[in-house]
N, C-alpha and C positions, 0 to 999 in steps of 0.2 A: 601228390606229394612224393610218391615213390613210383619207380617203373612198374608198369602194369603186371601184377600177378606173377612175378618171377622171384623165386626164393632159392637160397642155398640151404640145403638140409644136411646137417651133420648128425651122424648116428643112424643113417637110413637102413642099416642092416640089423639094428637092434629091435627088440620087441615093440617098443613104443614108436621108434622111428619108422618101422614098417607100416604101422597104422597111419602115421602122419603122411608118409609118401603115397600110399594108396588113396587116401582121402584127398590129398592135395591134387593129385592127377584127376580124380573124379570131378573135383570142383573147377577144373580148368586152369590150374596153376601151371606155369612152366617151372620145372624143378631141376636145379643143379645138385648133384650129390657128390661128396668127396668120401671115398671108401677105400679101405685097404684091399678088400677082396670083392670085386664086382660080381663074382659068381654067386655071392650070397643074396643079391638083390632079387626080390620076388616079382618085380614089375618091369615091363618093357613098354615104352611109349615114345611117340615122336616128340612129346613134350618133356621127356626126361633126358638130361645130359649128364653122363657119368664121367667123373674124374677119379683116377686112381692115384692114391697118395696118402700122406700122413698129415693129420690135422696139426701136428706140432712143427711142420715145415712151412715157413712163411711163403715160399714159392708155390707150394701145392695149394695152400689156402688162397693165395692171390689169383691163381688161374681159375679156381672153382668159383670164386666170388665175383669175377668180372661179369658185369651185365645184370647183376641181381639187384633187387630193391629191398629184400628182407632176408634176415638170417634167422634160421630156426635150428636149435641144437637140442637133441635128445641124448647126448652123450652121457655116460656114467662110468664110474669105476666098476669094472666087471670082475666077478670071481669065476673060478673054474666050474662052479655049480651054484645052485641056489642055497645050498647049505651055508648058514651064516659064518661058519669057521673055515670055509673053503679058501684055499690060497687065491691071492689076487692074480688076475690074468693081465691086467693093465698096470702100468707104472703108477705109483701112489700120487704122483704130481701130474697125471695125464690131463685132468680137467683144467687146472690153472695154467699149465703151459699152453694148452690149446686156446684158452680164452685170451691169453696175452697176444697170441697171433691173430685171433679174430679181431680184437680191438685195434691192433696196429694196422692191419690190412684194411679194415672197414674205414678207418680214419683217412688212410691214403686214397681210398676209392670214393670217399664221400657218401658212404652208406651209414644210415643212422638207426634203422629199426632192427631190433634184436629181441627175440623171445626164446627162452630156454627153460628146461626142466631142472629144478632143484629137488628139494624134498621137505615135507612137513617134519619139523624137528630140528631144522638147521637154524643156527644163530638165535635170534630173539624168540623164535617159536619153540625152542627146546623146552622151556618150563611147562608147556601146555600139552605135551604128548604123554601118554600113559606111562606110569613108572616102570612097568615091565618092559616096555619098548625102549625106554632110556637105558635100562640095564643091559638089554640085548645089544644095543649100539655100542655101549662102552666095553662090553666083554666079548666082542666078536670082530670079525673082519669087516662087518658092515661099517664100522667106525671110519675106515679109510674113505668111503664115499661121502660120508657126512662132513668130514674135515675138508675134503676137496670142494664140495658144494659151497661150504662157507668161504673158502678162499676165492673161488670164481665169482661168487656173489659180491665179495668185497671189491674185486677188480672192476666189475661192471658198475657198481654203485658209484665208484670214483670217476667213471667215464662220463662223456657227454652224449652217450647213445640214448636213443628213445627205447629204453629197455622195459621188458616185462619178465619178471622172475616168477615162474609157476612152481608152486610147491604142492605137488599131489600128495595125498595120503598113500597108503599101500596100494601099489599098482597090481592089478590082476588081469589075467587073460579071460575076457568074457565078450561074447557077441551080443549080449542083451543090451538094449538101449534103455537107459534110465536117465532121469534128469540129473544134470550136474549142479551141485550147490557150490557157491563161491563165497569165501570168507576173507574179508580184508582186515578183520580184527583178530589178534592172536587169542583172545579169551573165548572166542567162539568154539563150539564143540562139534567138529565135523564127524562124519562116519569114518570108519577106519579103512575103507577101501574105495577104490575107483577103478573102472576098467581103463585099459590103455586106449581103447577106442574113444571113450569119453574124453580122456586127457588130450588126445590128438585133435578131436573136434573143438575142444575149448581153445587150444592154441591157434588153430586156423581161424576160428571165429574172432579171436582177439585181433589177429592181423587184419582181417577184412573189415572189422568194425572200428578199429583204431582205439579200442578201449584198453584200460589198464596200463597205460604208458607210465613208467616210473612207479609202478605199484607191484605188490608181491601177493597175488591171490593164492590162498590155499583152496584146493578143489577136492571135492569128495562126491560120492553118491548121496 
């Protein structure tokens, strides 16, 4: 259905994107990455093709997307530190402007499969997160990311892509391998954390299996 194991990965220099990139190369994927600073990439492989540019520029996205069968995005609104009130490092409309380009270029190139990270607590999952976390979102700069995740989700849901929206719970850096639990009902009670490595594995497993098309799985340990 799709060209054999060739993906465009956006967010490849971020903490989750680095996990996806390393795992994808290990699994034999050919990977295109579009990054602003190639020096931040941790991996070098004959199966890795690096494009330097801006995800908000349709020309850059088009060049990087040529010849791929899948699009994977781990982009997020970033702050200057993990402190919730830290100033934003990316523009507040970064995700939605990027997603508009992705959808436009994918349609022009006939690419249908898209999987990307959002967050537990976005849109209709908001009422089911802990009250202290809802307060933190509303009263800190974390809110910018949640608003943008909701905007990009809406854009994708209105498209004709074969999309999967992955809503991880709190992402942590851990090398421990633990089972990933998948929830498709908002009333379920996931754990509060999941490793970036587990999230990366889930995304690639979903691509290879063809599961969760037009679904919004919440994932946790």
